[in-house]
Every structure is written in structure tokens, then in C-alpha cells.
N, C-alpha and C positions, 0 to 999 in steps of 0.2 A: 717221369710223370706225364700223363696224357694231357695235353693242353686243352682238350675238349672239356675236361672236368672244371677248368677255370670259368667257362662261359655257361655251364649248365645250371639250371634253377635247382634249388634245394627241394627235394621231394616232400619234405615236411612242411615248409612254410612259403616256398616259392621265391624267396629272396636270392639274389645273384651275388651278394656281398660275401666274401670269404676271408678267413684268417689263415695265413700260411705260417707255420712254425717250422724253423729249421735248426739244425745243430751245426754250428760253424766249426771248421777245422782250427785247432789252436795255432798252428804254425802259419797256415795260409788262410786268412780270413775270407778270401774270395771263393773258397771251396766249402761246400757243406752238403748235408744230406737232409731230405725232407722228413720231418717228424710227424706232422699232421696237417691236413687241409680240412678246416671245419667251417660251418656256416656261422657268420658273424652274428646273426639274429637269434637262432635257436640252438646252435651248437651241434647240429648234425654232422657226423664225421664222414667226409668223402673219401679220405685216405688217412691211414694210420701207419705207425712203424711196423706193425705186423704184416701189412700189405707190401711194404717195401721189402721185407725179408722174403716173402713168398715170391715176389718178382725176381729177386737175385737167385733164389734156389732153382727157379724154372729155367733160368738162362745158364 
């Protein structure tokens, strides 16, 4: 994930607070994959699971 997305303002409401949802590995709790990065105020989606799949396919 691009760390710049964590500091950028939401294009919908201008809020900088975000909610990060992750799916943790059942065996090793320290490892996980990002599920979504959304604005805490309005719910704008900065990153979704579909974006994650596209990035893996490109690499």
C-alpha cells in the first residue's frame, strides 16, 4: 500500500481520518492483507480488495 494514501485528504469531505480493515492470517496473526481503506467520516473507499488483486496481477 502506498503510504501517501494515509495522509491524503478525502476528496468527498476533506477529512484525514481513515479506517483500515485487514484480514489476518489464522496461523501467524502478525501477517495480514489489506481489505479496505475508507474515510472514517463519509465512507469514501481509498483502497478495496479489488485494487489489491489488480496490483498483484500487474507484478
